[in-house]
VEXNU-656546 format. One line per 4 residues: number of its first residue (from 1); their letters; for each residue y, z, x of C-alpha. Coordinates in Angstrom, 2 decimals, padded with zeros to 5 digits. Each point is the difference from the previous one (the first is absolute). Example, Ala and Ser with C-alpha at 12.3 -4.5 7.8 and 13.67 -1.06 7.14 Angstrom:
! residues 2
1) AS) -004.50 007.80 012.30  003.44 -000.66 001.37
//
This chain:
! residues 808
1) MGLS) -059.52 042.50 -060.41  001.95 -001.53 -003.11  003.46 -001.74 -000.17  002.43 000.01 -002.95
5) EANH) 003.50 -001.88 -000.35  002.48 001.19 -002.35  003.44 -001.16 -001.53  000.33 -003.30 002.10
9) STAL) 002.69 -002.41 -001.23  -002.17 -003.10 000.57  -003.28 001.48 -000.92  -001.22 -002.73 -002.35
13) KQTQ) 000.54 -002.96 002.90  -001.49 002.27 002.51  -003.15 000.38 -002.02  -000.34 -003.13 -000.53
17) HRAE) 000.37 -001.20 003.63  -002.69 002.76 000.98  -002.37 -001.23 -002.86  000.01 -003.32 001.57
21) LLAG) -000.44 001.33 003.52  -002.82 002.32 -001.38  -001.42 -003.08 -001.66  -000.54 -001.67 003.43
25) LQRK) -001.64 002.81 001.64  -002.67 001.25 -002.72  -003.55 -001.18 001.27  -002.10 -001.73 -002.18
29) DQKP) -002.79 002.78 -000.09  002.44 002.58 -000.95  -000.48 001.64 -003.73  003.08 000.00 -002.26
33) CGHL) 002.16 003.12 001.03  001.14 002.44 -002.42  003.73 001.11 -000.59  001.91 002.74 001.47
37) TAAG) 002.68 002.50 -001.96  003.54 -000.30 001.10  -000.73 003.20 001.98  -003.19 -001.62 001.74
41) RGKE) -002.30 002.83 -000.84  -003.03 -001.87 -001.16  -003.16 -000.77 001.47  -000.80 -002.83 001.93
45) DACC) -003.00 -002.01 000.14  -001.42 -000.32 003.45  -000.74 -003.43 000.12  003.40 -001.41 -001.63
49) SRED) 003.59 -000.16 000.76  002.26 001.11 -002.65  003.24 -001.16 -001.29  002.82 000.97 -002.35
53) VTHG) 000.97 -003.09 -001.86  001.93 001.70 -002.53  002.94 001.47 002.13  001.05 002.90 002.48
57) PPML) -002.25 000.64 002.93  -001.15 -002.75 002.42  -003.36 -001.19 000.47  -002.37 002.08 001.85
61) HFRQ) -002.78 -001.51 002.06  -002.79 001.76 001.46  -001.82 -001.60 003.27  -003.37 000.78 001.17
65) QKAR) -001.23 001.46 003.14  -003.15 000.90 001.45  -000.69 003.36 000.81  -002.52 001.55 002.45
69) AGRV) -002.71 000.53 -002.53  000.59 -003.16 -001.86  002.17 001.12 -002.44  003.03 -001.61 -001.31
73) KRAW) 003.21 001.76 -000.01  003.01 -000.62 -002.01  003.58 -000.75 001.53  003.39 -000.93 -001.79
77) VIPP) 002.17 -002.77 000.93  003.60 -000.38 -000.91  001.07 -003.64 -000.98  003.77 -000.80 001.41
81) ISVS) 002.69 001.67 -001.66  002.97 -002.46 -001.02  003.44 001.09 -000.59  003.28 -002.18 -000.57
85) ENHK) 002.90 000.50 002.62  003.31 000.99 -001.29  -001.99 002.80 -002.51  003.00 002.13 -001.11
89) RIPH) -001.78 002.77 -001.78  -000.54 002.36 002.96  -002.40 002.05 000.04  -002.71 -002.46 -001.30
93) LLVQ) -003.83 000.68 -000.28  -002.12 -002.40 001.88  -003.64 001.34 -000.23  -001.75 003.44 -000.35
97) IKSD) -003.09 000.67 002.05  -002.90 002.46 -001.29  -003.29 001.19 001.73  -002.81 000.88 -002.18
101) KQQP) -001.59 002.46 003.07  001.65 003.29 -001.32  001.55 001.23 -002.98  003.89 -000.92 -000.92
105) GGVI) 002.25 001.92 001.95  -002.13 000.69 003.20  000.76 -003.48 001.83  002.89 -000.41 002.11
109) YSIK) 001.35 -003.65 000.10  001.80 -001.57 002.92  001.19 -003.40 001.25  001.35 -001.28 003.22
113) GPGV) 001.46 -003.23 001.45  002.79 -002.15 -000.06  002.73 001.27 -002.57  -001.60 003.63 000.19
117) DEEP) -000.01 001.42 003.27  000.61 -003.23 002.02  003.41 -002.10 000.02  001.22 -000.57 -002.63
121) KGIF) -000.66 003.49 -000.99  000.66 001.38 -003.57  -000.95 -003.09 -002.00  -003.25 001.32 -001.55
125) SIDK) -001.29 003.49 -000.80  -002.86 001.72 -001.49  -000.45 003.02 -002.22  -003.01 001.92 001.94
129) LSGK) -001.58 001.82 -003.13  000.30 -002.69 -002.32  -000.28 -003.43 002.27  002.84 -001.89 -001.44
133) VYLN) 001.64 -002.53 002.48  003.74 -000.63 -000.69  002.64 -002.32 001.20  003.29 001.66 001.13
137) TMLD) 002.15 -002.73 000.60  000.61 -003.65 -000.71  -001.91 -002.53 002.18  001.15 -003.09 001.52
141) REKT) -002.58 -002.78 000.39  002.08 -001.98 002.72  -000.40 003.20 002.30  -003.65 000.93 -000.82
145) NRFR) -002.20 -001.85 -002.50  -003.06 002.40 000.21  -000.81 003.79 000.97  -003.53 001.11 001.16
149) LRAF) -000.75 003.93 -000.57  -002.72 002.15 000.52  -001.09 002.35 -002.51  -001.78 003.26 000.48
153) ALDL) -001.86 002.47 -002.23  -000.75 003.83 001.32  -001.15 002.98 -001.52  002.28 003.61 000.15
157) GGVT) -001.57 000.79 003.55  000.87 -003.26 001.35  -003.37 -001.89 000.04  -000.18 -003.82 -000.97
161) LEDP) -001.45 -000.58 -003.27  000.13 -003.59 000.11  000.31 -002.65 002.93  003.56 -001.21 000.45
165) TDLE) 000.61 -003.15 -001.72  002.74 -002.87 000.17  002.92 -000.11 -002.62  001.79 -003.37 000.27
169) IVVM) 003.23 -000.41 -001.88  001.24 -003.57 -000.32  003.93 -000.52 -000.60  000.18 -002.88 -002.50
173) DQND) 003.32 -002.25 000.25  002.72 -000.34 -002.24  002.62 -002.76 000.27  002.73 001.98 001.81
177) NRPL) 000.94 -002.28 002.76  002.35 -002.91 -000.02  -000.93 -002.95 001.85  002.38 -000.66 002.80
181) FQQA) 000.79 -003.26 001.88  -000.43 000.05 003.95  003.71 -000.85 000.18  002.93 000.12 -001.72
185) LFTG) 001.45 -003.53 001.04  -002.37 -002.85 000.28  001.81 -003.02 001.81  -001.34 -003.66 -000.32
189) HVVE) 000.69 -003.78 000.99  -000.35 -003.23 -001.42  001.51 -003.35 000.91  002.13 -001.62 -002.77
193) GAVP) -002.09 -002.68 -002.13  -003.48 001.65 000.71  -002.78 -000.87 -002.14  -001.23 002.61 -002.70
197) GTSV) -002.60 002.32 000.98  001.56 000.43 003.32  -000.56 003.56 001.49  003.15 001.88 000.47
201) LKAA) -000.75 003.74 000.51  -002.85 002.49 -000.85  000.99 003.40 -001.34  -002.46 003.02 000.39
205) ATDA) -000.50 003.23 -001.98  -002.14 003.09 000.20  -000.83 002.77 -002.54  -001.16 003.62 000.90
209) DDPE) -002.29 000.18 -003.25  -003.59 -000.49 000.05  -000.87 -003.47 000.86  -003.08 000.07 -002.06
213) TDNA) 001.79 000.68 -003.27  003.01 -002.04 -001.77  002.54 002.25 001.49  000.04 -001.93 003.07
217) DLRF) -000.45 -003.63 -001.59  003.07 -001.93 001.06  001.82 -002.85 -001.81  003.06 -001.97 001.61
221) SILG) 002.86 -001.89 -002.01  003.55 -001.16 000.68  002.47 001.57 -002.31  003.21 -001.86 -001.25
225) PGAG) 000.67 -003.49 -001.15  000.84 -003.02 002.18  -001.71 000.60 002.93  -003.16 -000.07 -001.66
229) DLFT) 000.40 -003.96 -000.87  -000.01 -000.52 003.82  -002.47 002.72 001.47  -003.24 001.40 -001.38
233) INEL) -001.92 002.98 001.43  -003.67 000.82 000.06  -000.68 002.97 -002.25  -002.82 001.19 002.09
237) SGEV) 000.98 -001.02 003.50  003.70 000.26 -000.33  000.63 -003.59 001.83  003.07 -001.68 -000.85
241) QTAH) 000.12 -003.88 -000.23  002.29 -002.50 -001.16  -000.46 -001.46 -003.68  002.19 -003.17 000.10
245) VMLD) 001.72 -002.57 002.39  003.48 001.35 -000.91  001.29 001.83 003.24  003.08 -001.44 001.22
249) REVV) 001.65 002.19 002.84  003.34 -001.46 -000.63  -000.42 001.07 -003.70  -001.16 003.45 000.42
253) GVYN) -001.11 001.15 003.62  -001.43 003.68 -001.01  -002.15 001.35 -002.49  -000.48 003.52 -001.10
257) LTLQ) -003.00 000.93 -001.93  -000.92 003.39 -001.39  -003.70 000.52 000.34  -002.17 002.56 -001.94
261) VADM) -003.48 001.85 000.40  -001.52 001.71 -002.84  -003.45 002.10 000.09  -002.50 000.06 -003.00
265) SGEG) -000.16 -003.69 000.20  003.47 -000.29 -000.50  000.42 002.44 -002.66  000.67 003.14 001.79
269) LSTT) 002.62 001.34 002.44  002.04 -002.79 001.82  002.17 -000.26 002.91  002.67 -002.87 001.03
273) ATAV) 000.85 -001.52 003.41  002.72 -002.87 000.88  -001.17 -003.23 001.60  002.41 -002.08 001.50
277) IYVD) -000.77 -003.80 000.40  002.16 -002.06 002.58  000.09 -003.94 -000.57  -000.14 -001.45 003.30
281) DIND) 002.15 -003.07 000.67  -001.30 -003.66 000.84  002.51 -002.65 000.97  000.12 -001.88 -003.32
285) NPPE) 003.73 -000.42 000.06  001.54 -002.33 002.81  003.42 000.67 001.44  003.00 -001.78 -001.05
289) FTEK) 003.70 -000.45 001.29  002.39 001.41 -002.23  002.67 -002.89 001.14  -000.57 -003.93 000.89
293) EFSM) 002.75 000.22 002.71  001.46 002.70 002.42  003.23 -000.38 001.76  000.57 002.08 003.68
297) EAPE) 002.45 -000.12 002.91  -001.51 000.33 003.53  002.13 000.96 003.12  000.25 -002.01 002.97
301) NKEG) -001.47 000.94 003.34  -002.07 003.11 -001.28  -003.73 000.06 -000.32  -002.36 002.81 -001.40
305) VAIG) 002.67 000.66 -003.17  -000.92 000.13 -003.61  002.18 -002.82 -001.73  -001.26 000.69 -003.72
309) RVMV) -002.73 000.63 -002.44  -002.10 -002.02 -002.64  -001.08 002.27 -003.14  -003.49 -000.90 -001.52
313) QDKD) -001.73 001.90 -002.89  -004.13 000.97 -000.46  -001.13 001.84 -002.91  -003.02 000.89 002.28
317) LPGS) -000.09 003.90 001.40  002.66 000.39 002.21  -000.65 000.84 003.57  -003.72 -001.59 -000.25
321) PNWL) -000.88 -003.29 001.67  -000.10 -001.78 -003.71  003.82 000.68 -000.08  001.25 -000.37 003.38
325) AKFT) 001.64 -003.51 000.69  -000.57 -002.13 003.02  002.87 -002.57 000.58  -000.42 -003.31 001.85
329) ILEG) 002.82 -002.39 001.04  -001.07 -003.55 -000.82  002.88 -002.15 000.94  003.45 -000.17 001.70
333) DPEG) -000.68 002.16 003.44  -001.56 -002.36 002.44  001.17 002.17 002.58  -001.49 003.09 -001.13
337) AFAI) 003.52 002.15 -000.38  -001.01 001.84 -002.94  -002.45 002.48 -001.37  -000.82 001.61 -003.07
341) HTDP) -001.83 003.56 -000.20  -000.76 002.14 -002.86  001.52 003.03 -001.17  -003.18 002.47 -000.56
345) QTND) 002.85 002.09 -002.46  001.14 -002.71 -002.02  -002.18 -002.93 000.82  003.31 -002.22 000.72
349) GIVS) -000.02 -002.39 002.55  002.36 000.80 002.87  001.45 -003.08 001.80  000.93 000.40 003.71
353) LVKA) 000.65 -001.71 002.90  -002.44 -000.77 002.90  002.12 -002.08 002.13  003.82 -000.22 000.35
357) LDHE) 001.95 -002.83 -001.95  002.74 -002.28 001.39  002.64 -000.44 -002.51  001.00 -003.08 001.94
361) ERDH) -003.26 -001.47 000.00  -001.07 000.47 -003.56  002.08 001.91 -002.52  -002.61 000.13 -003.12
365) FELL) -003.52 000.22 -000.73  -002.26 -000.66 -003.12  -003.18 001.81 -000.13  -002.83 -000.77 -002.44
369) VSVQ) -002.42 003.46 -000.14  -002.91 000.82 -002.31  -001.60 003.57 -000.56  -003.65 001.02 -000.78
373) NQSP) -001.40 003.56 000.00  -001.94 001.56 003.00  -003.33 -000.21 -002.14  -001.69 -003.08 -001.50
377) LELS) 001.20 -000.61 -003.90  -002.47 000.50 -002.43  -001.62 -003.40 -001.73  001.03 001.57 -002.98
381) APKP) 003.64 000.46 000.80  002.86 -002.27 -001.72  001.51 -002.58 002.79  003.59 001.24 000.86
385) ARAL) 002.98 -001.52 -001.09  002.25 000.57 003.00  -002.29 -000.20 003.00  002.84 -001.70 002.07
389) ATIR) 003.60 000.37 000.60  002.94 -001.29 002.11  002.01 001.94 002.59  003.40 -001.47 000.89
393) VRVL) 001.51 001.48 003.11  003.22 -000.55 001.50  000.95 000.75 003.54  002.93 001.89 000.88
397) DANE) 002.45 -000.87 002.82  000.55 002.75 002.60  002.14 000.19 003.23  -002.11 -000.95 002.75
401) APFF) 000.44 001.37 003.52  000.97 -002.63 002.76  -002.28 -000.68 002.80  000.28 -001.30 003.74
405) RENP) -002.11 -002.92 000.16  -000.51 000.48 003.86  -001.06 003.66 000.26  000.12 001.36 002.86
409) WKGS) 002.41 -002.60 001.39  -000.41 -000.28 003.95  002.38 -001.54 002.40  001.43 000.55 003.30
413) VNEG) 003.14 000.43 002.14  000.76 -000.11 003.66  001.04 003.34 001.62  003.36 000.18 001.03
417) APPG) 000.85 -002.45 -002.69  003.90 000.36 -000.75  001.67 001.52 -003.19  -000.17 -002.40 -003.04
421) TEIT) -003.19 -001.62 000.85  -001.71 -000.95 -003.39  -003.69 001.21 -000.14  -001.08 -001.23 -003.69
425) IFRA) 001.21 -000.11 -003.47  -002.22 002.16 -001.80  -000.08 -000.98 -003.73  -002.06 000.90 -003.05
429) SDPD) -000.91 -001.82 -003.21  000.42 000.92 -003.74  -003.18 -000.81 -002.04  002.61 000.26 -002.95
433) THQV) 000.45 -003.78 -000.80  001.62 000.26 -003.44  003.05 001.73 001.28  001.88 -000.06 003.60
437) QHLR) 000.21 003.56 001.59  002.12 000.83 002.96  -001.88 001.55 002.91  001.63 002.55 002.21
441) YSQG) -001.81 000.99 003.60  000.18 003.70 001.58  -001.93 001.68 002.83  -003.15 001.78 -001.17
445) SRLA) -000.08 001.40 003.39  003.14 000.63 002.11  000.45 -002.91 002.05  000.63 000.16 003.98
449) SWLQ) 003.60 000.43 001.08  -000.54 -003.67 001.55  -000.54 -001.64 -003.18  001.96 -000.48 -003.36
453) LDPE) -001.06 -001.33 -003.50  001.98 -002.24 -002.37  -000.55 001.70 -003.58  001.11 -003.47 -001.86
457) SGLV) -002.12 -002.36 002.06  -002.89 002.12 001.45  001.56 -001.34 004.08  -001.53 002.29 002.41
461) QTCQ) 002.03 -000.49 003.47  001.05 001.80 002.84  003.14 002.07 000.18  -000.76 001.26 003.88
465) EVPP) -002.03 -001.22 003.15  -003.20 -000.09 -000.84  -001.79 002.91 001.96  -002.97 -000.85 002.73
469) RSAF) -003.17 -000.56 -001.15  -001.53 003.13 001.79  002.05 002.16 -002.56  -002.44 -001.35 -002.92
473) QNGW) -003.72 001.11 -000.14  -001.85 -003.27 000.56  003.28 -001.83 -000.19  000.19 000.12 -003.35
477) YTAQ) 002.46 001.57 -002.64  -000.62 000.55 -003.58  002.31 000.72 -002.84  -000.02 -000.07 -003.91
481) ILAS) 002.07 -001.68 -002.15  000.64 000.49 -003.62  001.00 -003.03 -002.84  001.35 001.64 -003.25
485) DDGS) 000.51 -002.42 -003.24  002.74 001.11 -002.56  -002.62 -000.16 -003.08  -000.66 002.78 -002.29
489) PPLT) -001.22 002.24 001.47  000.73 -001.23 003.59  -003.23 -000.79 002.16  -000.31 000.13 003.60
493) ATGT) -002.23 -001.89 002.34  -000.83 001.24 003.57  -000.15 -002.24 003.15  -001.12 000.73 003.28
497) LSIE) 001.87 -001.67 003.08  -001.84 -000.10 003.13  002.14 -001.29 003.13  -001.24 -000.68 003.31
501) VLEV) 002.06 000.76 003.08  -000.83 -002.77 002.38  000.37 000.65 003.96  002.66 -001.76 001.45
505) NDHA) 000.10 -000.76 003.95  003.46 001.76 000.54  -001.06 002.32 002.99  -000.72 -001.19 003.77
509) PLLS) -002.50 001.85 002.09  001.05 003.17 002.16  -001.12 000.59 003.27  -001.34 003.29 001.03
513) PVTG) 000.13 001.35 002.64  003.06 -001.76 001.86  -000.99 001.65 003.28  -002.85 -000.02 002.49
517) ELCS) -001.42 000.65 003.27  -002.19 -001.89 002.35  -000.92 -000.10 003.66  001.06 -002.83 002.34
521) QGGS) -003.41 -000.83 001.28  -001.05 -000.98 -003.53  -000.01 001.77 -003.45  000.71 -000.60 -003.89
525) VLLS) 001.99 001.50 -002.60  -001.44 000.29 -003.66  002.74 -001.38 -002.68  -000.20 000.37 -003.75
529) ATDK) 002.30 -001.15 -002.74  000.40 001.42 -003.79  001.71 -001.87 -002.64  001.38 001.45 -003.42
533) DLAP) -001.40 -002.93 -001.86  -003.34 -000.08 -001.80  -002.81 -002.80 000.30  -000.04 -002.82 000.53
537) HAEP) 003.65 000.44 001.45  -000.86 002.45 002.48  -002.96 -000.23 002.86  -001.26 -001.74 001.48
541) FHFH) 002.57 000.11 002.69  001.03 -002.47 002.78  001.37 001.07 003.33  002.18 -002.38 002.48
545) LGPS) 002.11 000.58 002.99  003.42 -001.15 -000.89  001.70 -003.15 001.07  002.91 001.52 001.44
549) AAQL) -001.88 000.72 003.59  -001.63 -003.22 001.14  -001.49 001.84 002.95  -001.79 002.69 -001.79
553) PYNW) -003.15 -001.76 -001.10  -000.70 -000.56 004.02  000.13 003.73 000.28  -001.32 001.50 -003.58
557) TLRR) -002.69 -001.32 -002.43  -000.59 001.23 -003.49  -003.28 -000.22 -001.82  -000.95 001.18 -003.82
561) SNAT) -002.17 002.73 -000.01  -000.25 000.21 -003.83  002.09 -000.56 -003.34  002.53 002.59 001.03
565) HAVL) -000.31 000.41 003.80  000.59 -001.87 003.15  -000.50 000.81 003.65  002.69 -000.88 002.89
569) ETQG) -001.30 -000.31 003.39  001.29 -001.17 003.46  -000.57 -002.99 001.50  000.03 -000.08 003.75
573) EVAE) 002.55 002.49 001.85  002.88 001.52 -001.96  002.75 002.11 001.45  000.14 003.57 -000.45
577) GTHV) 002.47 001.57 -002.34  000.82 -000.87 -003.58  -000.16 -003.57 -001.44  001.39 -000.69 -003.57
581) LPLL) -002.02 -002.82 -001.86  001.24 -001.69 -003.09  -003.11 -000.11 -002.52  -000.32 -002.27 -002.98
585) ISDS) -001.97 001.66 -003.10  -000.65 -001.95 -002.79  -002.11 000.69 -003.17  -002.04 -002.11 -002.41
589) GKPP) 002.13 -000.55 -002.80  001.21 -003.34 -001.39  002.45 -000.45 001.27  -000.74 002.56 002.87
593) QVRE) 002.75 002.75 001.15  000.57 000.12 003.65  001.64 003.00 002.03  000.90 -000.19 003.56
597) QLLN) -000.37 003.23 001.69  000.78 001.24 003.73  -003.10 001.85 001.78  000.91 002.06 003.08
601) VSVC) -003.07 000.20 002.32  000.25 002.24 003.02  -002.24 -001.24 002.72  -001.28 002.60 002.71
605) ACNT) -002.11 000.45 002.85  -003.00 001.74 -001.00  -002.58 002.17 001.72  -003.93 -000.52 -000.32
609) GGSC) 000.30 001.81 -003.48  002.23 -002.42 -001.52  003.26 002.19 000.04  003.28 -000.68 001.65
613) QAHV) 000.78 001.55 003.15  003.56 -000.24 -000.18  002.57 -000.46 -002.68  002.86 -000.49 002.13
617) AALV) 000.06 -003.84 000.11  -000.29 -000.12 -004.03  002.66 002.51 -000.44  002.35 -001.88 002.37
621) GAVA) -001.04 -002.99 -001.85  000.64 001.93 -003.35  003.64 000.99 001.16  000.57 -003.14 001.04
625) GLSL) -000.89 -001.56 -003.18  002.19 002.44 -001.89  003.67 -000.53 -000.69  002.91 002.55 000.97
629) GALM) 000.39 001.66 -003.34  -003.71 000.87 -000.48  000.10 001.63 003.23  002.92 001.91 -000.64
633) IILG) -001.41 001.42 -003.29  -003.48 001.17 001.54  001.77 001.96 002.94  002.07 001.54 -002.64
637) CASL) -002.93 001.06 -002.07  -001.67 001.42 003.22  003.27 002.17 000.92  000.08 001.32 -003.84
641) FLLL) -003.49 001.10 000.39  000.34 001.71 003.46  003.09 001.88 -001.39  -001.93 001.42 -003.19
645) VLLV) -003.03 001.14 002.22  002.49 001.94 002.18  001.55 001.61 -002.95  -003.29 001.28 -001.26
649) AAWE) -001.16 001.42 003.27  003.36 002.07 000.17  -000.52 001.33 -003.46  -003.39 001.20 000.82
653) HSRR) 001.25 001.73 003.13  002.53 001.99 -001.80  -002.39 001.03 -002.71  -002.47 001.25 002.49
657) QAFH) 002.66 002.21 001.98  001.16 001.61 -003.21  -003.68 000.96 -001.13  -000.72 001.54 003.48
661) KGLL) 003.19 001.94 -000.26  -000.73 001.24 -003.16  -003.29 001.14 000.75  000.36 001.92 003.22
665) GSSQ) 003.26 001.37 -000.57  000.59 003.88 001.00  002.68 000.77 -002.59  -000.51 003.48 -001.27
669) DDLR) 001.61 -000.99 -003.46  -002.89 -002.22 -000.84  -001.88 001.89 -002.79  -003.16 -002.31 000.54
673) DNIL) -000.73 001.46 003.53  -001.65 003.05 -002.19  -002.53 000.13 -002.86  001.10 002.97 -002.11
677) NYNE) -002.72 001.74 -002.27  001.91 000.62 -003.39  -002.73 001.06 -001.86  000.47 003.75 000.88
681) QGGG) 001.98 002.71 -001.29  002.10 002.89 001.35  001.04 000.45 003.66  003.20 -002.22 -000.25
685) EEDQ) 000.78 -002.61 002.62  -001.94 001.76 002.83  -003.39 000.37 -002.06  -000.65 -003.60 000.42
689) DAYD) -003.54 -001.45 001.58  001.24 -003.49 001.61  -001.45 -002.77 001.82  002.50 -001.36 002.93
693) IHQL) -000.48 -003.79 -000.21  002.43 000.08 003.28  -003.31 000.86 002.01  -001.73 -002.63 -001.25
697) RNPD) 002.88 -002.32 000.96  000.37 001.51 003.54  -003.57 001.20 000.92  000.79 000.11 003.65
701) LFPP) 002.60 002.60 -000.29  -002.19 002.82 -001.32  -002.97 001.98 001.57  -003.12 000.53 -001.30
705) PSPR) 000.01 002.31 -003.05  -002.44 002.54 002.16  -000.91 000.49 003.35  -003.54 000.40 -000.93
709) GKPP) -000.03 -003.31 -002.05  -000.36 001.97 -003.40  001.85 -001.04 -003.19  002.37 002.36 -001.64
713) YRRD) -001.03 002.29 -002.87  000.51 -001.89 -003.45  002.04 002.13 -001.94  -001.11 -001.83 -003.13
717) APYG) -003.89 000.46 000.85  -002.24 002.92 -001.29  -001.25 002.53 002.57  -003.41 000.10 000.86
721) FALP) -000.44 -003.85 000.28  -000.69 -001.96 003.02  002.85 -001.78 001.51  000.14 -003.71 000.11
725) RHPR) -000.65 -002.20 003.19  003.30 -000.01 002.04  001.04 -003.39 000.56  000.10 -002.04 003.32
729) RAPT) 003.05 000.53 002.22  003.43 -001.36 -001.36  000.19 -003.48 001.07  002.22 -000.90 003.20
733) CSSD) 001.09 -003.39 -001.23  001.81 -000.68 -003.17  -001.87 -002.97 -000.65  -003.09 002.24 -000.68
737) IEDF) 001.63 001.97 -002.77  -002.06 -001.72 -002.68  -003.20 001.12 001.67  001.04 003.31 000.64
741) INEG) 000.95 000.43 -003.86  -002.98 -001.48 -001.23  -002.20 002.25 002.10  001.91 003.27 -001.30
745) LEAA) -000.54 -001.42 -003.43  -003.83 -000.27 000.37  -000.03 003.80 001.26  001.61 000.92 -002.91
749) DGDP) -002.27 -001.88 -002.29  -002.92 001.74 001.91  001.34 003.66 -000.82  -002.10 001.15 -002.96
753) SIPP) 001.77 003.24 -000.15  003.52 -000.82 -001.14  000.60 -002.13 -003.42  001.50 -002.59 -000.21
757) YDTA) -002.44 -001.08 002.71  002.66 -002.87 000.62  002.99 001.79 000.47  001.71 -000.14 003.36
761) LIYD) -000.30 002.23 003.02  002.53 002.04 001.42  001.00 -001.34 003.32  002.70 002.23 001.14
765) YEGD) 002.41 002.96 -001.39  003.19 -000.49 -001.64  002.77 000.07 002.65  002.88 002.32 -000.17
769) GSAG) 002.31 -001.01 -002.97  -000.95 -001.96 -003.03  001.48 -003.34 -000.97  -000.98 000.70 -003.55
773) GSLS) 002.48 001.99 -002.17  -000.78 003.23 -002.03  -001.46 -000.44 -003.41  002.50 002.89 -001.11
777) SILS) 002.87 -002.64 000.77  -001.14 -002.18 -002.70  002.57 000.30 -002.74  001.15 003.01 001.66
781) TLED) 003.62 -000.37 -001.67  -001.23 000.03 -003.35  -000.65 003.19 -001.92  -003.45 001.14 -001.22
785) EDQD) 001.10 -000.05 -003.48  001.02 -003.46 000.37  -003.60 -000.96 000.77  -002.58 -001.00 -002.59
789) YDYL) -003.77 001.21 001.46  -001.73 -000.41 -003.18  -001.90 -003.02 001.37  -001.86 002.63 002.08
793) NDWG) -002.20 000.66 -002.67  -001.28 -003.47 000.07  -001.41 000.51 003.83  -002.77 001.90 -000.91
797) PRFQ) -001.37 003.90 000.51  001.39 000.01 003.81  003.51 -000.14 -001.12  -000.23 002.19 -003.25
801) RLAE) 001.56 002.94 001.94  002.98 -002.00 001.09  000.69 -001.43 -003.55  -000.03 003.62 -001.44
805) LYGQ) 002.52 000.47 002.97  002.54 -002.30 -000.31  -000.86 -001.44 -003.56  001.99 000.30 -003.18
//
């Protein structure tokens, strides 16, 4: 099979390239080959490879293969076909394939592979009769750099004439892609004063062209004047470095560089990017005060407040530790009343009060302060000219509130103290010594009614008698007193006044009880005493027989039982009757209070159980001991009581008689004798089923309702039901009426045939005449047309007929 190429735009270069490849592939024992024509129809030497070294067709190589009988079979090999990307003359002839097996026109050629029948399809095509292979579209090496096709030669019957062979098409690169930086903006940092050669940043770029060609050979550079004197860039690696020691952040803090990258060793296509380089600050500038002296005013009696600012200046980066100031108070504040902290926004020193100042104690201060940065200063930094400053502070005078030196004040007063008793002079003091201020006193809490306060002097005294100690909790009374000055603004102090009400022994003990009873054969009476005073002016109490009767100690004795009780006993035989004994009871106060009381003791003869058998002697003795006036009073009270009892008895008797007469009266006019049934219609007055209550009132006057003991038929009961059980015989005694009625109700409740089940039974028929009037007599004087019967419509369906007859 022979090969040929026609009309290739770069035939000369391709021919030279193939010649070099063929020269390296020839064997040493091969003979020189002849030349083929442009059509490739010349005869080939069996032992050599031929090459067209002039123009047109590619080189044709034969490779020898061993056959079964040892014969050598020639085969054709097509070297790679090169075609430039972006070739615009389309269609473009790449190569022509021919076979010598048959005459021209008798061979069918075809190709297969990527670019033909595989994606991307339609790039290559072949003329099936002539074997010419064409390029149908422009190629892009960056997408596909080579294509491998299979070429076939068939006869007209479809039989393979040649073995399929490979056809490789190589896409040659063109410089059609610009180099690109990996990012549009590069950022770098470098400290000010950095030495030359300090790396700042590294720029990176790529090129889509063939890296084996100059189309992808990149070079970096810095464009623009000025910055090139301070920074350099490595043209191969893209690393940016410092060039001189001239970087000063305080002069220029940020540099903007324009970087360029170009292919073809810097002579081809190019692209630019921006590099931003920040100069980092170092503490090479010390802070300085703007003034040598600062004046301020501080309020009195306040703390935690700012009184002024001291200003500094620093050329270093604002907000950084190289710029932030730190202040120190060196002299003038031994008590630590002042503090200076830094304002992070302005870098000023804010002077504030840590402790409250007292104008009366010290009215001015002179502070010596220093300033430095929070970060240490560089050794190369210059010395500051104003690192020290003086702050003069004047303390302003303010009105100070008065105060009570003794607060709370505690004192005492005796209970029962008379009005006008002085308790204390509760005065306050004013700390303002430079001017005299007048103080006035008032009630912080409302004083008790027995106290009064002088608003000018603060004198507290009683205006009424002091209440007893028991009126106060634990004996203490507490009040609030206010002291106000006349300053601007006026200030007030609050003091607490605590007064203890002292107990006074102003009450004598009281004997309880004042009467007693004991046996003449021997006995005792337990006596007790109480006292309105509190300890220590109360118990223990002391009991003594009075000195008025000298003979009493021979018949009576007193012995103490406990702190509040004593026992009175007889000594020997004592006459029966009432004995009046004078007793002296004293408390434990200082001085003690003594009360003399008479004790009435009844002495009587007692039985074995210890109870008096007769009180006649005691009564006689008691009467004898009473005066005539007392006896008359007792008799009058007894008579009045007896008369009252008689009146009540007479009233009760008359009430019972009236009730009995009304219950058993036989008046025929009493409408309550009969219970009439008014829930029926028609029949008039005689058509009534009534229940005669008169029979219940006099059951003995009426015979049994039936000789056989059977009850009468009930007209309100339906026929066909069993009759209820007849109640027992009517009672003969009126006291048994209640039982009689209850049994009748039980019989009615047990009747299952007539609803309602608890309705009353018929005990008798109605007698002659009726005590109730006729319904027709109601409103008989009025005419029908004057009546309004429309309300019958609201009574339900049973009254519908009446509503139609009488309604409007």
